[in-house]
Gaussian input, Z-matrix of N, CA and C with variables (Angstrom, degrees):
# hf/3-21g

backbone

0 1
 N
 C     1     B1
 C     2     B2     1     A1
 N     3     B3     2     A2     1     D1
 C     4     B4     3     A3     2     D2
 C     5     B5     4     A4     3     D3
 N     6     B6     5     A5     4     D4
 C     7     B7     6     A6     5     D5
 C     8     B8     7     A7     6     D6
 N     9     B9     8     A8     7     D7
 C    10    B10     9     A9     8     D8
 C    11    B11    10    A10     9     D9
 N    12    B12    11    A11    10    D10
 C    13    B13    12    A12    11    D11
 C    14    B14    13    A13    12    D12
 N    15    B15    14    A14    13    D13
 C    16    B16    15    A15    14    D14
 C    17    B17    16    A16    15    D15
 N    18    B18    17    A17    16    D16
 C    19    B19    18    A18    17    D17
 C    20    B20    19    A19    18    D18
 N    21    B21    20    A20    19    D19
 C    22    B22    21    A21    20    D20
 C    23    B23    22    A22    21    D21
 N    24    B24    23    A23    22    D22
 C    25    B25    24    A24    23    D23
 C    26    B26    25    A25    24    D24
 N    27    B27    26    A26    25    D25
 C    28    B28    27    A27    26    D26
 C    29    B29    28    A28    27    D27
 N    30    B30    29    A29    28    D28
 C    31    B31    30    A30    29    D29
 C    32    B32    31    A31    30    D30
 N    33    B33    32    A32    31    D31
 C    34    B34    33    A33    32    D32
 C    35    B35    34    A34    33    D33
 N    36    B36    35    A35    34    D34
 C    37    B37    36    A36    35    D35
 C    38    B38    37    A37    36    D36
 N    39    B39    38    A38    37    D37
 C    40    B40    39    A39    38    D38
 C    41    B41    40    A40    39    D39
 N    42    B42    41    A41    40    D40
 C    43    B43    42    A42    41    D41
 C    44    B44    43    A43    42    D42
 N    45    B45    44    A44    43    D43
 C    46    B46    45    A45    44    D44
 C    47    B47    46    A46    45    D45
 N    48    B48    47    A47    46    D46
 C    49    B49    48    A48    47    D47
 C    50    B50    49    A49    48    D48
 N    51    B51    50    A50    49    D49
 C    52    B52    51    A51    50    D50
 C    53    B53    52    A52    51    D51
 N    54    B54    53    A53    52    D52
 C    55    B55    54    A54    53    D53
 C    56    B56    55    A55    54    D54
 N    57    B57    56    A56    55    D55
 C    58    B58    57    A57    56    D56
 C    59    B59    58    A58    57    D57
 N    60    B60    59    A59    58    D58
 C    61    B61    60    A60    59    D59
 C    62    B62    61    A61    60    D60
 N    63    B63    62    A62    61    D61
 C    64    B64    63    A63    62    D62
 C    65    B65    64    A64    63    D63
 N    66    B66    65    A65    64    D64
 C    67    B67    66    A66    65    D65
 C    68    B68    67    A67    66    D66
 N    69    B69    68    A68    67    D67
 C    70    B70    69    A69    68    D68
 C    71    B71    70    A70    69    D69
 N    72    B72    71    A71    70    D70
 C    73    B73    72    A72    71    D71
 C    74    B74    73    A73    72    D72
 N    75    B75    74    A74    73    D73
 C    76    B76    75    A75    74    D74
 C    77    B77    76    A76    75    D75
 N    78    B78    77    A77    76    D76
 C    79    B79    78    A78    77    D77
 C    80    B80    79    A79    78    D78
 N    81    B81    80    A80    79    D79
 C    82    B82    81    A81    80    D80
 C    83    B83    82    A82    81    D81
 N    84    B84    83    A83    82    D82
 C    85    B85    84    A84    83    D83
 C    86    B86    85    A85    84    D84
 N    87    B87    86    A86    85    D85
 C    88    B88    87    A87    86    D86
 C    89    B89    88    A88    87    D87
 N    90    B90    89    A89    88    D88
 C    91    B91    90    A90    89    D89
 C    92    B92    91    A91    90    D90
 N    93    B93    92    A92    91    D91
 C    94    B94    93    A93    92    D92
 C    95    B95    94    A94    93    D93
 N    96    B96    95    A95    94    D94
 C    97    B97    96    A96    95    D95
 C    98    B98    97    A97    96    D96
 N    99    B99    98    A98    97    D97
 C   100   B100    99    A99    98    D98
 C   101   B101   100   A100    99    D99
 N   102   B102   101   A101   100   D100
 C   103   B103   102   A102   101   D101
 C   104   B104   103   A103   102   D102
 N   105   B105   104   A104   103   D103
 C   106   B106   105   A105   104   D104
 C   107   B107   106   A106   105   D105
 N   108   B108   107   A107   106   D106
 C   109   B109   108   A108   107   D107
 C   110   B110   109   A109   108   D108
 N   111   B111   110   A110   109   D109
 C   112   B112   111   A111   110   D110
 C   113   B113   112   A112   111   D111
 N   114   B114   113   A113   112   D112
 C   115   B115   114   A114   113   D113
 C   116   B116   115   A115   114   D114
 N   117   B117   116   A116   115   D115
 C   118   B118   117   A117   116   D116
 C   119   B119   118   A118   117   D117
 N   120   B120   119   A119   118   D118
 C   121   B121   120   A120   119   D119
 C   122   B122   121   A121   120   D120
 N   123   B123   122   A122   121   D121
 C   124   B124   123   A123   122   D122
 C   125   B125   124   A124   123   D123
 N   126   B126   125   A125   124   D124
 C   127   B127   126   A126   125   D125
 C   128   B128   127   A127   126   D126
 N   129   B129   128   A128   127   D127
 C   130   B130   129   A129   128   D128
 C   131   B131   130   A130   129   D129
 N   132   B132   131   A131   130   D130
 C   133   B133   132   A132   131   D131
 C   134   B134   133   A133   132   D132
 N   135   B135   134   A134   133   D133
 C   136   B136   135   A135   134   D134
 C   137   B137   136   A136   135   D135
 N   138   B138   137   A137   136   D136
 C   139   B139   138   A138   137   D137
 C   140   B140   139   A139   138   D138
 N   141   B141   140   A140   139   D139
 C   142   B142   141   A141   140   D140
 C   143   B143   142   A142   141   D141
 N   144   B144   143   A143   142   D142
 C   145   B145   144   A144   143   D143
 C   146   B146   145   A145   144   D144
 N   147   B147   146   A146   145   D145
 C   148   B148   147   A147   146   D146
 C   149   B149   148   A148   147   D147
 N   150   B150   149   A149   148   D148
 C   151   B151   150   A150   149   D149
 C   152   B152   151   A151   150   D150
 N   153   B153   152   A152   151   D151
 C   154   B154   153   A153   152   D152
 C   155   B155   154   A154   153   D153
 N   156   B156   155   A155   154   D154
 C   157   B157   156   A156   155   D155
 C   158   B158   157   A157   156   D156
 N   159   B159   158   A158   157   D157
 C   160   B160   159   A159   158   D158
 C   161   B161   160   A160   159   D159
 N   162   B162   161   A161   160   D160
 C   163   B163   162   A162   161   D161
 C   164   B164   163   A163   162   D162
 N   165   B165   164   A164   163   D163
 C   166   B166   165   A165   164   D164
 C   167   B167   166   A166   165   D165
 N   168   B168   167   A167   166   D166
 C   169   B169   168   A168   167   D167
 C   170   B170   169   A169   168   D168
 N   171   B171   170   A170   169   D169
 C   172   B172   171   A171   170   D170
 C   173   B173   172   A172   171   D171
 N   174   B174   173   A173   172   D172
 C   175   B175   174   A174   173   D173
 C   176   B176   175   A175   174   D174
 N   177   B177   176   A176   175   D175
 C   178   B178   177   A177   176   D176
 C   179   B179   178   A178   177   D177
 N   180   B180   179   A179   178   D178
 C   181   B181   180   A180   179   D179
 C   182   B182   181   A181   180   D180
 N   183   B183   182   A182   181   D181
 C   184   B184   183   A183   182   D182
 C   185   B185   184   A184   183   D183
 N   186   B186   185   A185   184   D184
 C   187   B187   186   A186   185   D185
 C   188   B188   187   A187   186   D186
 N   189   B189   188   A188   187   D187
 C   190   B190   189   A189   188   D188
 C   191   B191   190   A190   189   D189
 N   192   B192   191   A191   190   D190
 C   193   B193   192   A192   191   D191
 C   194   B194   193   A193   192   D192
 N   195   B195   194   A194   193   D193
 C   196   B196   195   A195   194   D194
 C   197   B197   196   A196   195   D195
 N   198   B198   197   A197   196   D196
 C   199   B199   198   A198   197   D197
 C   200   B200   199   A199   198   D198
 N   201   B201   200   A200   199   D199
 C   202   B202   201   A201   200   D200
 C   203   B203   202   A202   201   D201
 N   204   B204   203   A203   202   D202
 C   205   B205   204   A204   203   D203
 C   206   B206   205   A205   204   D204
 N   207   B207   206   A206   205   D205
 C   208   B208   207   A207   206   D206
 C   209   B209   208   A208   207   D207
 N   210   B210   209   A209   208   D208
 C   211   B211   210   A210   209   D209
 C   212   B212   211   A211   210   D210
 N   213   B213   212   A212   211   D211
 C   214   B214   213   A213   212   D212
 C   215   B215   214   A214   213   D213
 N   216   B216   215   A215   214   D214
 C   217   B217   216   A216   215   D215
 C   218   B218   217   A217   216   D216
 N   219   B219   218   A218   217   D217
 C   220   B220   219   A219   218   D218
 C   221   B221   220   A220   219   D219
 N   222   B222   221   A221   220   D220
 C   223   B223   222   A222   221   D221
 C   224   B224   223   A223   222   D222
 N   225   B225   224   A224   223   D223
 C   226   B226   225   A225   224   D224
 C   227   B227   226   A226   225   D225
 N   228   B228   227   A227   226   D226
 C   229   B229   228   A228   227   D227
 C   230   B230   229   A229   228   D228
 N   231   B231   230   A230   229   D229
 C   232   B232   231   A231   230   D230
 C   233   B233   232   A232   231   D231
 N   234   B234   233   A233   232   D232
 C   235   B235   234   A234   233   D233
 C   236   B236   235   A235   234   D234
 N   237   B237   236   A236   235   D235
 C   238   B238   237   A237   236   D236
 C   239   B239   238   A238   237   D237
 N   240   B240   239   A239   238   D238
 C   241   B241   240   A240   239   D239
 C   242   B242   241   A241   240   D240
 N   243   B243   242   A242   241   D241
 C   244   B244   243   A243   242   D242
 C   245   B245   244   A244   243   D243
 N   246   B246   245   A245   244   D244
 C   247   B247   246   A246   245   D245
 C   248   B248   247   A247   246   D246
 N   249   B249   248   A248   247   D247
 C   250   B250   249   A249   248   D248
 C   251   B251   250   A250   249   D249
 N   252   B252   251   A251   250   D250
 C   253   B253   252   A252   251   D251
 C   254   B254   253   A253   252   D252
 N   255   B255   254   A254   253   D253
 C   256   B256   255   A255   254   D254
 C   257   B257   256   A256   255   D255
 N   258   B258   257   A257   256   D256
 C   259   B259   258   A258   257   D257
 C   260   B260   259   A259   258   D258
 N   261   B261   260   A260   259   D259
 C   262   B262   261   A261   260   D260
 C   263   B263   262   A262   261   D261
 N   264   B264   263   A263   262   D262
 C   265   B265   264   A264   263   D263
 C   266   B266   265   A265   264   D264
 N   267   B267   266   A266   265   D265
 C   268   B268   267   A267   266   D266
 C   269   B269   268   A268   267   D267
 N   270   B270   269   A269   268   D268
 C   271   B271   270   A270   269   D269
 C   272   B272   271   A271   270   D270
 N   273   B273   272   A272   271   D271
 C   274   B274   273   A273   272   D272
 C   275   B275   274   A274   273   D273
 N   276   B276   275   A275   274   D274
 C   277   B277   276   A276   275   D275
 C   278   B278   277   A277   276   D276
 N   279   B279   278   A278   277   D277
 C   280   B280   279   A279   278   D278
 C   281   B281   280   A280   279   D279
 N   282   B282   281   A281   280   D280
 C   283   B283   282   A282   281   D281
 C   284   B284   283   A283   282   D282
 N   285   B285   284   A284   283   D283
 C   286   B286   285   A285   284   D284
 C   287   B287   286   A286   285   D285
 N   288   B288   287   A287   286   D286
 C   289   B289   288   A288   287   D287
 C   290   B290   289   A289   288   D288
 N   291   B291   290   A290   289   D289
 C   292   B292   291   A291   290   D290
 C   293   B293   292   A292   291   D291
 N   294   B294   293   A293   292   D292
 C   295   B295   294   A294   293   D293
 C   296   B296   295   A295   294   D294
 N   297   B297   296   A296   295   D295
 C   298   B298   297   A297   296   D296
 C   299   B299   298   A298   297   D297
 N   300   B300   299   A299   298   D298
 C   301   B301   300   A300   299   D299
 C   302   B302   301   A301   300   D300
 N   303   B303   302   A302   301   D301
 C   304   B304   303   A303   302   D302
 C   305   B305   304   A304   303   D303
 N   306   B306   305   A305   304   D304
 C   307   B307   306   A306   305   D305
 C   308   B308   307   A307   306   D306
 N   309   B309   308   A308   307   D307
 C   310   B310   309   A309   308   D308
 C   311   B311   310   A310   309   D309
 N   312   B312   311   A311   310   D310
 C   313   B313   312   A312   311   D311
 C   314   B314   313   A313   312   D312
 N   315   B315   314   A314   313   D313
 C   316   B316   315   A315   314   D314
 C   317   B317   316   A316   315   D315
 N   318   B318   317   A317   316   D316
 C   319   B319   318   A318   317   D317
 C   320   B320   319   A319   318   D318
 N   321   B321   320   A320   319   D319
 C   322   B322   321   A321   320   D320
 C   323   B323   322   A322   321   D321
 N   324   B324   323   A323   322   D322
 C   325   B325   324   A324   323   D323
 C   326   B326   325   A325   324   D324
 N   327   B327   326   A326   325   D325
 C   328   B328   327   A327   326   D326
 C   329   B329   328   A328   327   D327
 N   330   B330   329   A329   328   D328
 C   331   B331   330   A330   329   D329
 C   332   B332   331   A331   330   D330
 N   333   B333   332   A332   331   D331
 C   334   B334   333   A333   332   D332
 C   335   B335   334   A334   333   D333
 N   336   B336   335   A335   334   D334
 C   337   B337   336   A336   335   D335
 C   338   B338   337   A337   336   D336

   B1=1.4432
   B2=1.5186
   B3=1.3018
   B4=1.4581
   B5=1.5189
   B6=1.3412
   B7=1.4588
   B8=1.5177
   B9=1.3069
   B10=1.4512
   B11=1.5230
   B12=1.3200
   B13=1.4616
   B14=1.5372
   B15=1.3369
   B16=1.4578
   B17=1.5289
   B18=1.3103
   B19=1.4603
   B20=1.5279
   B21=1.3195
   B22=1.4586
   B23=1.5260
   B24=1.3163
   B25=1.4663
   B26=1.5265
   B27=1.3279
   B28=1.4674
   B29=1.5295
   B30=1.3141
   B31=1.4714
   B32=1.5243
   B33=1.3129
   B34=1.4733
   B35=1.5206
   B36=1.3196
   B37=1.4621
   B38=1.5273
   B39=1.3196
   B40=1.4613
   B41=1.5282
   B42=1.3310
   B43=1.4662
   B44=1.5218
   B45=1.3234
   B46=1.4601
   B47=1.5275
   B48=1.3133
   B49=1.4641
   B50=1.5289
   B51=1.3228
   B52=1.4619
   B53=1.5296
   B54=1.3242
   B55=1.4650
   B56=1.5159
   B57=1.3271
   B58=1.4633
   B59=1.5280
   B60=1.3066
   B61=1.4684
   B62=1.5193
   B63=1.3349
   B64=1.4694
   B65=1.5251
   B66=1.3145
   B67=1.4529
   B68=1.5278
   B69=1.3233
   B70=1.4550
   B71=1.5262
   B72=1.3202
   B73=1.4666
   B74=1.5171
   B75=1.3115
   B76=1.4644
   B77=1.5238
   B78=1.3137
   B79=1.4604
   B80=1.5220
   B81=1.3152
   B82=1.4580
   B83=1.5209
   B84=1.3103
   B85=1.4584
   B86=1.5231
   B87=1.3177
   B88=1.4614
   B89=1.5255
   B90=1.3157
   B91=1.4575
   B92=1.5297
   B93=1.3287
   B94=1.4699
   B95=1.5251
   B96=1.3297
   B97=1.4693
   B98=1.5227
   B99=1.2931
   B100=1.4660
   B101=1.5276
   B102=1.3136
   B103=1.4640
   B104=1.5243
   B105=1.3231
   B106=1.4637
   B107=1.5244
   B108=1.3488
   B109=1.4629
   B110=1.5293
   B111=1.2978
   B112=1.4539
   B113=1.5336
   B114=1.3207
   B115=1.4608
   B116=1.5357
   B117=1.3173
   B118=1.4798
   B119=1.5315
   B120=1.3306
   B121=1.4738
   B122=1.5337
   B123=1.3375
   B124=1.4712
   B125=1.5240
   B126=1.3209
   B127=1.4676
   B128=1.5318
   B129=1.3144
   B130=1.4695
   B131=1.5232
   B132=1.3195
   B133=1.4635
   B134=1.5255
   B135=1.3215
   B136=1.4670
   B137=1.5230
   B138=1.3210
   B139=1.4637
   B140=1.5290
   B141=1.3273
   B142=1.4633
   B143=1.5286
   B144=1.3178
   B145=1.4659
   B146=1.5199
   B147=1.3158
   B148=1.4590
   B149=1.5266
   B150=1.3325
   B151=1.4567
   B152=1.5211
   B153=1.3337
   B154=1.4583
   B155=1.5242
   B156=1.3398
   B157=1.4620
   B158=1.5330
   B159=1.2935
   B160=1.4711
   B161=1.5203
   B162=1.3101
   B163=1.4653
   B164=1.5299
   B165=1.3229
   B166=1.4654
   B167=1.5288
   B168=1.3344
   B169=1.4589
   B170=1.5254
   B171=1.3186
   B172=1.4536
   B173=1.5201
   B174=1.3191
   B175=1.4559
   B176=1.5262
   B177=1.3209
   B178=1.4585
   B179=1.5211
   B180=1.3140
   B181=1.4566
   B182=1.5092
   B183=1.3417
   B184=1.4624
   B185=1.5270
   B186=1.3129
   B187=1.4661
   B188=1.5264
   B189=1.3270
   B190=1.4606
   B191=1.5247
   B192=1.3050
   B193=1.4561
   B194=1.5281
   B195=1.3158
   B196=1.4625
   B197=1.5249
   B198=1.3357
   B199=1.4581
   B200=1.5278
   B201=1.3075
   B202=1.4646
   B203=1.5261
   B204=1.3172
   B205=1.4618
   B206=1.5274
   B207=1.3268
   B208=1.4598
   B209=1.5199
   B210=1.3276
   B211=1.4605
   B212=1.5291
   B213=1.3224
   B214=1.4669
   B215=1.5247
   B216=1.3211
   B217=1.4678
   B218=1.5267
   B219=1.3387
   B220=1.4637
   B221=1.5280
   B222=1.3342
   B223=1.4611
   B224=1.5151
   B225=1.3290
   B226=1.4607
   B227=1.5282
   B228=1.3134
   B229=1.4526
   B230=1.5271
   B231=1.3289
   B232=1.4635
   B233=1.5188
   B234=1.3292
   B235=1.4647
   B236=1.5212
   B237=1.3094
   B238=1.4613
   B239=1.5213
   B240=1.3269
   B241=1.4575
   B242=1.5243
   B243=1.3144
   B244=1.4686
   B245=1.5232
   B246=1.3220
   B247=1.4664
   B248=1.5276
   B249=1.3357
   B250=1.4680
   B251=1.5218
   B252=1.3145
   B253=1.4674
   B254=1.5329
   B255=1.3238
   B256=1.4613
   B257=1.5225
   B258=1.3164
   B259=1.4615
   B260=1.5216
   B261=1.3031
   B262=1.4568
   B263=1.5214
   B264=1.3090
   B265=1.4539
   B266=1.5240
   B267=1.3354
   B268=1.4672
   B269=1.5288
   B270=1.3361
   B271=1.4596
   B272=1.5305
   B273=1.3290
   B274=1.4582
   B275=1.5224
   B276=1.3040
   B277=1.4606
   B278=1.5226
   B279=1.2986
   B280=1.4390
   B281=1.5221
   B282=1.3011
   B283=1.4592
   B284=1.5182
   B285=1.3241
   B286=1.4633
   B287=1.5219
   B288=1.3330
   B289=1.4615
   B290=1.5132
   B291=1.3241
   B292=1.4536
   B293=1.5222
   B294=1.3253
   B295=1.4592
   B296=1.5253
   B297=1.3641
   B298=1.4585
   B299=1.5186
   B300=1.3337
   B301=1.4645
   B302=1.5260
   B303=1.3234
   B304=1.4627
   B305=1.5221
   B306=1.3358
   B307=1.4662
   B308=1.5348
   B309=1.3120
   B310=1.4539
   B311=1.5294
   B312=1.3377
   B313=1.4702
   B314=1.5322
   B315=1.3618
   B316=1.4644
   B317=1.5253
   B318=1.3368
   B319=1.4571
   B320=1.5220
   B321=1.3261
   B322=1.4724
   B323=1.5187
   B324=1.3227
   B325=1.4533
   B326=1.5247
   B327=1.3335
   B328=1.4590
   B329=1.5140
   B330=1.3378
   B331=1.4636
   B332=1.5303
   B333=1.3342
   B334=1.4637
   B335=1.5263
   B336=1.3274
   B337=1.4634
   B338=1.4554
   A1=107.44
   A2=114.51
   A3=119.54
   A4=111.24
   A5=116.25
   A6=120.83
   A7=105.70
   A8=116.52
   A9=119.09
   A10=111.25
   A11=117.07
   A12=119.75
   A13=111.52
   A14=116.95
   A15=120.92
   A16=111.70
   A17=115.51
   A18=120.98
   A19=111.21
   A20=115.48
   A21=121.24
   A22=110.83
   A23=117.53
   A24=121.17
   A25=111.25
   A26=117.26
   A27=120.55
   A28=110.83
   A29=115.95
   A30=119.98
   A31=110.53
   A32=117.02
   A33=120.82
   A34=110.89
   A35=116.79
   A36=120.15
   A37=111.48
   A38=116.63
   A39=119.78
   A40=110.78
   A41=116.86
   A42=120.43
   A43=111.01
   A44=117.53
   A45=121.06
   A46=111.03
   A47=116.31
   A48=121.21
   A49=111.30
   A50=116.43
   A51=120.91
   A52=113.25
   A53=116.96
   A54=120.86
   A55=114.61
   A56=117.21
   A57=121.43
   A58=113.91
   A59=117.70
   A60=121.26
   A61=112.31
   A62=117.58
   A63=121.75
   A64=113.31
   A65=117.75
   A66=120.92
   A67=113.59
   A68=117.64
   A69=121.91
   A70=110.54
   A71=115.80
   A72=120.86
   A73=110.96
   A74=116.57
   A75=122.02
   A76=108.00
   A77=116.05
   A78=121.60
   A79=108.47
   A80=115.06
   A81=120.90
   A82=107.39
   A83=115.39
   A84=121.76
   A85=106.50
   A86=117.12
   A87=120.13
   A88=113.23
   A89=117.85
   A90=119.68
   A91=111.33
   A92=116.59
   A93=120.85
   A94=113.47
   A95=117.07
   A96=120.43
   A97=109.02
   A98=115.93
   A99=120.89
   A100=114.27
   A101=117.47
   A102=121.01
   A103=112.06
   A104=114.60
   A105=122.69
   A106=109.04
   A107=115.45
   A108=119.11
   A109=107.60
   A110=120.98
   A111=129.80
   A112=115.07
   A113=118.66
   A114=120.56
   A115=109.20
   A116=118.24
   A117=120.78
   A118=114.70
   A119=117.99
   A120=120.35
   A121=114.07
   A122=120.40
   A123=117.96
   A124=113.25
   A125=116.77
   A126=120.27
   A127=110.65
   A128=116.31
   A129=119.85
   A130=111.39
   A131=116.20
   A132=119.87
   A133=111.49
   A134=118.44
   A135=118.99
   A136=110.21
   A137=117.41
   A138=119.99
   A139=110.56
   A140=116.32
   A141=120.48
   A142=110.11
   A143=116.78
   A144=120.90
   A145=111.80
   A146=115.84
   A147=120.24
   A148=112.56
   A149=116.78
   A150=120.32
   A151=112.43
   A152=114.97
   A153=121.45
   A154=109.47
   A155=118.27
   A156=118.48
   A157=110.87
   A158=115.63
   A159=120.83
   A160=111.75
   A161=117.05
   A162=121.11
   A163=112.67
   A164=118.29
   A165=121.97
   A166=111.77
   A167=115.30
   A168=119.11
   A169=111.24
   A170=114.41
   A171=122.17
   A172=107.57
   A173=116.21
   A174=121.03
   A175=108.17
   A176=116.42
   A177=122.11
   A178=108.69
   A179=116.61
   A180=120.60
   A181=111.24
   A182=115.74
   A183=119.52
   A184=114.22
   A185=116.79
   A186=120.14
   A187=109.17
   A188=115.81
   A189=119.29
   A190=112.78
   A191=117.86
   A192=120.06
   A193=110.76
   A194=117.03
   A195=121.23
   A196=113.02
   A197=117.18
   A198=121.57
   A199=115.18
   A200=117.12
   A201=120.16
   A202=109.54
   A203=116.42
   A204=119.76
   A205=111.54
   A206=117.14
   A207=120.78
   A208=113.64
   A209=118.34
   A210=118.80
   A211=113.59
   A212=116.74
   A213=118.86
   A214=111.40
   A215=117.37
   A216=121.12
   A217=112.56
   A218=117.29
   A219=119.86
   A220=111.92
   A221=117.15
   A222=120.99
   A223=115.67
   A224=117.32
   A225=120.79
   A226=110.33
   A227=116.64
   A228=122.51
   A229=107.26
   A230=117.05
   A231=120.83
   A232=111.07
   A233=115.35
   A234=122.48
   A235=107.49
   A236=116.04
   A237=122.26
   A238=110.29
   A239=116.56
   A240=121.29
   A241=105.46
   A242=116.33
   A243=120.61
   A244=109.68
   A245=115.19
   A246=122.35
   A247=108.73
   A248=118.06
   A249=120.37
   A250=114.21
   A251=118.77
   A252=121.49
   A253=112.91
   A254=117.97
   A255=121.00
   A256=110.77
   A257=115.13
   A258=119.22
   A259=107.54
   A260=115.80
   A261=121.65
   A262=110.17
   A263=116.00
   A264=122.95
   A265=108.59
   A266=117.95
   A267=119.67
   A268=113.18
   A269=118.04
   A270=120.85
   A271=112.88
   A272=118.02
   A273=121.21
   A274=107.88
   A275=117.00
   A276=118.66
   A277=110.70
   A278=115.02
   A279=122.87
   A280=108.73
   A281=116.84
   A282=120.51
   A283=111.28
   A284=116.09
   A285=121.33
   A286=108.45
   A287=114.98
   A288=121.79
   A289=108.88
   A290=115.50
   A291=121.41
   A292=107.56
   A293=116.63
   A294=120.70
   A295=111.88
   A296=115.29
   A297=120.18
   A298=108.27
   A299=115.30
   A300=119.44
   A301=113.15
   A302=117.15
   A303=120.40
   A304=111.70
   A305=117.30
   A306=121.12
   A307=112.23
   A308=118.24
   A309=121.32
   A310=113.89
   A311=121.00
   A312=119.25
   A313=114.12
   A314=119.33
   A315=117.34
   A316=113.43
   A317=116.55
   A318=120.77
   A319=110.56
   A320=116.38
   A321=122.17
   A322=112.59
   A323=117.13
   A324=120.49
   A325=113.33
   A326=116.01
   A327=121.23
   A328=108.18
   A329=116.48
   A330=121.42
   A331=109.89
   A332=117.09
   A333=119.74
   A334=111.40
   A335=114.25
   A336=119.06
   A337=110.94
   D1=137.39
   D2=-177.59
   D3=-143.29
   D4=135.58
   D5=167.02
   D6=-75.77
   D7=117.93
   D8=-175.88
   D9=-153.94
   D10=144.74
   D11=173.76
   D12=-89.34
   D13=-8.49
   D14=-174.96
   D15=-85.13
   D16=153.95
   D17=-177.87
   D18=-65.20
   D19=145.60
   D20=179.79
   D21=-59.06
   D22=-39.04
   D23=-178.92
   D24=-59.74
   D25=-35.74
   D26=178.72
   D27=-66.16
   D28=-41.12
   D29=178.09
   D30=-66.21
   D31=-44.22
   D32=178.95
   D33=-59.16
   D34=-45.33
   D35=-179.98
   D36=-62.53
   D37=-38.84
   D38=178.34
   D39=-65.57
   D40=-44.29
   D41=177.83
   D42=-62.36
   D43=-39.24
   D44=177.07
   D45=-66.11
   D46=-42.30
   D47=180.00
   D48=-56.47
   D49=-40.96
   D50=-178.24
   D51=-90.53
   D52=6.42
   D53=177.46
   D54=72.87
   D55=23.17
   D56=-175.94
   D57=-101.14
   D58=-18.00
   D59=-173.82
   D60=-53.85
   D61=-38.25
   D62=-176.25
   D63=-65.41
   D64=-14.14
   D65=-179.12
   D66=-87.03
   D67=-2.69
   D68=-176.22
   D69=-108.50
   D70=124.80
   D71=173.65
   D72=-80.60
   D73=-27.58
   D74=178.60
   D75=-157.73
   D76=151.24
   D77=174.86
   D78=-133.95
   D79=157.24
   D80=175.27
   D81=-149.17
   D82=123.53
   D83=176.94
   D84=-115.66
   D85=126.02
   D86=-171.69
   D87=-66.07
   D88=-9.72
   D89=174.67
   D90=-67.33
   D91=-14.89
   D92=-177.82
   D93=-101.37
   D94=-3.55
   D95=178.54
   D96=-129.06
   D97=173.70
   D98=-173.76
   D99=-78.07
   D100=-25.82
   D101=-172.34
   D102=-116.53
   D103=156.39
   D104=176.60
   D105=-115.66
   D106=158.52
   D107=172.73
   D108=-59.87
   D109=140.61
   D110=15.48
   D111=-94.19
   D112=10.64
   D113=178.12
   D114=-54.47
   D115=143.36
   D116=-178.79
   D117=-62.90
   D118=-26.28
   D119=-173.37
   D120=-56.96
   D121=-46.71
   D122=179.35
   D123=-62.06
   D124=-38.30
   D125=-179.66
   D126=-67.75
   D127=-42.96
   D128=177.86
   D129=-63.72
   D130=-38.09
   D131=-179.44
   D132=-67.99
   D133=-42.60
   D134=-179.47
   D135=-68.47
   D136=-35.59
   D137=175.43
   D138=-63.09
   D139=-40.33
   D140=178.23
   D141=-63.01
   D142=-45.47
   D143=-179.27
   D144=-62.57
   D145=-35.69
   D146=179.87
   D147=-82.87
   D148=-20.65
   D149=-176.90
   D150=70.34
   D151=35.93
   D152=-176.30
   D153=-122.13
   D154=134.18
   D155=175.71
   D156=-72.16
   D157=150.11
   D158=-179.39
   D159=-55.94
   D160=-36.96
   D161=-177.10
   D162=-66.85
   D163=-14.84
   D164=179.80
   D165=-114.25
   D166=25.72
   D167=-177.24
   D168=-124.71
   D169=159.81
   D170=-179.40
   D171=-133.44
   D172=130.66
   D173=177.92
   D174=-115.78
   D175=132.15
   D176=-178.20
   D177=-120.54
   D178=129.71
   D179=178.34
   D180=-163.55
   D181=174.12
   D182=-174.71
   D183=-113.00
   D184=14.26
   D185=177.54
   D186=-124.85
   D187=127.80
   D188=-175.68
   D189=-62.93
   D190=-49.21
   D191=-175.91
   D192=-65.82
   D193=-55.66
   D194=-174.76
   D195=-72.64
   D196=-41.15
   D197=-169.31
   D198=-104.18
   D199=-6.75
   D200=175.95
   D201=-116.97
   D202=-60.82
   D203=-178.00
   D204=-62.94
   D205=-43.03
   D206=179.63
   D207=-55.44
   D208=-56.81
   D209=-179.93
   D210=-65.98
   D211=-34.56
   D212=179.17
   D213=-63.26
   D214=-33.42
   D215=179.92
   D216=-61.95
   D217=-24.70
   D218=179.20
   D219=-104.14
   D220=6.63
   D221=175.22
   D222=95.81
   D223=11.70
   D224=178.51
   D225=-86.34
   D226=154.77
   D227=170.82
   D228=-81.18
   D229=138.92
   D230=-177.08
   D231=-122.57
   D232=131.75
   D233=175.47
   D234=-115.81
   D235=128.52
   D236=-179.67
   D237=-96.53
   D238=128.30
   D239=168.88
   D240=-88.71
   D241=108.30
   D242=-176.22
   D243=-78.66
   D244=123.30
   D245=179.45
   D246=-101.85
   D247=132.63
   D248=-176.05
   D249=-63.77
   D250=-25.54
   D251=-176.69
   D252=-89.98
   D253=1.48
   D254=-178.56
   D255=-108.38
   D256=150.58
   D257=172.03
   D258=-100.20
   D259=148.68
   D260=-175.84
   D261=-127.74
   D262=146.61
   D263=178.67
   D264=-81.43
   D265=115.73
   D266=-178.41
   D267=-66.97
   D268=-16.16
   D269=179.48
   D270=-81.09
   D271=-14.66
   D272=175.60
   D273=-94.22
   D274=126.22
   D275=-177.98
   D276=-114.07
   D277=144.75
   D278=176.71
   D279=-113.72
   D280=167.52
   D281=-179.66
   D282=-68.68
   D283=-34.87
   D284=179.96
   D285=-159.78
   D286=165.34
   D287=175.94
   D288=-129.04
   D289=143.02
   D290=173.36
   D291=-133.51
   D292=164.41
   D293=179.47
   D294=-98.66
   D295=-24.82
   D296=177.64
   D297=-155.88
   D298=162.71
   D299=-177.59
   D300=-59.37
   D301=-28.17
   D302=178.67
   D303=-62.70
   D304=-19.10
   D305=178.58
   D306=-80.76
   D307=-9.95
   D308=-175.17
   D309=-71.01
   D310=-47.59
   D311=-178.68
   D312=-55.06
   D313=-47.15
   D314=177.92
   D315=-62.03
   D316=-34.83
   D317=177.73
   D318=-61.49
   D319=-34.93
   D320=-179.50
   D321=-89.11
   D322=0.80
   D323=179.95
   D324=77.33
   D325=24.86
   D326=179.38
   D327=-98.67
   D328=125.35
   D329=-179.23
   D330=-73.20
   D331=144.89
   D332=177.66
   D333=-63.99
   D334=151.51
   D335=173.81
   D336=98.77

């Protein structure tokens, strides 16, 4: 899911170009719906498309408001990718923090390889 002004077809073509499209069970680009993150609507819609309850989902992103507070409002677990050039509000808490996506599998108990 991405907050984006660009057409969904452009994103799909880019993902296909790089051979990544097959890794997605569902996508949602806010240019195709009325609301943007952190509004609950995009999170509810992607959960609906995936057929997954919020309580069994994990959202990963690098912005506290959009990618932590937004998913938490609908009952999702949120993991923050902490970026060194960004400032973060210490009063907003996430379920976990990582420095890069490569840190996610060990956090989830997934062995490398």
